N, C-alpha and C positions, 0 to 999 in steps of 0.2 A: 503492499499500500503506499502511496506517496505520502510524502512527509507535509507536504504543503496542499493548500487549497485555495481558488482563488476567491477573493473577498466578494466577487459580484454573485458569486454563487455559493456562498455561506450562509446558513440557516437563516431564516427571517426571524427568529426569536433573537438573534445576536444583536447587539446595540453595538456596531463597532462602522467606522468612516469605510466605505466601501469603494472611496474614489482616492484616497491619499497613499495608497499601494496597490500593487496587483495582485499581492499572494499573503495569506496569513496563515498560521500555522493549525495542521490539521490535527486534532487529538488523536491519540490511538484507543482504538478499541477499549471499552472498559465497563464500567458498571451504571453507566448513564447513556441514553440516548444523546446521538449526536445535537440534537435540539432543545435538550435540556441541560446543557451544560458547555464550558468551554476549557481550553486548553490552558493548562498552568500559566504555560508564558505569557498568551492573549492577555489575560485577565493581568499580571503583573505588570506588562507594559503599557497596553491600550486602555485596561479600565482603573487601574489603580495609580499609573504612573509613576510605578515605584523604578523603572528602569525605559532608557530611550531607546537599548535596540536589544535584542533576542541575546546579543553576546554578555550583555551587562544582565540580564536575566539568569543565563546560565551560570554566572560568577555568583550570584545572588544566592541561587539555589545550591550551589556547591560550599556555600560557607554555612549551610544548615541553617538558614535565618527563616526558612519556610516551614508551616506546618498545616497539614491538614488531618482534619479530626483528632487533633493533639500528636501527631505522628510527623517526623521530618520526610520532605519529600525531595527529591532531585530531579525528577522527569519533566521539563519543562513541555512535553506532549502529552502529560497524563491528565484525562477529564478531571473538571471538577464540579459537580452537578448538584442538582437540587437537594438544599439543606445541608450541604457539606459546611464545616466549619474550618476558614482561612485564616490563620494565623500570621502576623509578620514579627519576628523578635526584636529588629533592628528599631521599630516604630512602636511596638507595643499595644499595637492596633489588630482588631479582630473582626471578622467581615463572615457573614452566613450569604451563599446562593440561595436566592429566592427567584420568582417569577414576579413581576411586575402585574398590575391590573390587565396588561393589554396581552399577557401572556408571554412576555420576553424575558430573558435569562437578564437578572440584574442582581449586584453584587451589595448589600446591605451592610453597613457598620454596626457591631455590637458592642456591649460593655464585657469587659472581661469574664463576668462571672458567668454571665450567658454563654460565653466560648465554652463552656464545660457540658454544653448540654446539646441534646442531639433527636430528632423525632424522626423515627424510621418506620416504615411502612410494613408489615410481613407479607411478602409476597409467596411464600412457600412453607411447607413443614416437613421435614424429613425424619424418620425413625431412623436411627443409626444402633450401633452394638449396644448391649445390654438395656434395651428400651431406653435411652436418652433420646430426647426430642431436639433437633436442629431446627433453628430460624431461619428462614431466608429472608433477607430484608431488601429493600429496594436497589440501595447501592450497592451490592454485590456482598454484602458483609454475610457471615453465619456466625451465629452465636448459640452456644446450648443453655439450655433453660427450661424449669420445671412449670413456669408461667403457663394459668390459665388462658392461653392466648389462640386467635381463630385468624385462619389468611383473611386479609383485611384490615384486623385493627394495627393499631401503631403501639411504637414503644416510645417511651421518655428515657434516652440512655445516656448514661455518663460518660464523658470522654478523658482520656484513650482508653479505659479499660471496659466499656460496654457494659458496663453494669445496669440491670433494669432499676430504674428507679419508681417507674409508675407504667402499668398497661393502658393504653386509652382504646375501649373498644369501640366498634363501628356500629353505633347505634343512635336512635333518635335523640335530639336535643343536643348532641354532640357538637364542636365545632370543627367544620370539614374546610379543605382547602381543595380548590379543583387544580390536578396536574395538566388535565390535556382540554382538548374541546374548544368551542368558539368561549366559553366561559374561564379558561385557563387563567390563573394566578389570583382568582376571586374565592374570599371566605364567607362563609354564614353558617348557620345552624341547620345542622342536618333534621329535615320533617319527617321524611318518610322514605323508607326503601321497598320498591315493588319488583320482584324477580331481578333483571339485571339494570333496570332503572331506579332513578331516586329524584328526591325532591328538597331542594336545601333554599332557605330563606336568607335574602340579603337586604336591607334597609327595608323589610317588612314586605318584599317582593318575593314571589315563589319562582324557583328556576329549575327548570329539568334539566337533567344529565344523566350521563352513564353512570352506573355504580363503580366498575374500573376506575372512572377518573377520582371518585373521593381518597382523600387523604385526611385522615385524622389527627388534628392537629391540638386537641385539647379538650376538656370538659365544657364548662361554663365560657373557658376563653382560651387563648391560644398558650401553650405552655412556652412558646419560642416566637421571637419576631418572625414575623410573614409578611409585612409590607413596610 
């Protein structure tokens, strides 16, 4: 696979200048879809302006200055996606990858306390040796847990150890975030689920969407910054 991607052909969810250069960095295949994340190098150079060139980005990464979900990363092509936490040691600042109200990838600054928290959606469950249950999460992580969790529920995790602090079940009256569809980036209260469809409420207005687009982020309110 090529290392580069023409800016004009990059996903519409990327908020980058498409005319300043011909090419941008193509993320390596990873845990997040291409339209729900960006390459580390693009975030550091084009979004956070921590470097002017990709060579400067590589030097920054080689100095162990960048952490994703509490762990050091050095690959400038690593895809950083939905709800990942990016921390910059030199500046002491922390950021979370979210979707804005138009469904575009955005980088939101968060405080240090919140940088140790992450919400992950359970997308699968696997029984492994000795009856232990492995939970497969939306960001490619897998954890062992004996918590009462169903596929579609979310977990509030502490970083970087991935300890389960709270289970956020997919049920009525919880706070949900839409990850896809024409309403991607909106958050509201889940009202009802019927088979593969769902209704959630935003500012008093009922909106229909697909059940698979729902991402539980809290009970009465979101556990982390989502906008």
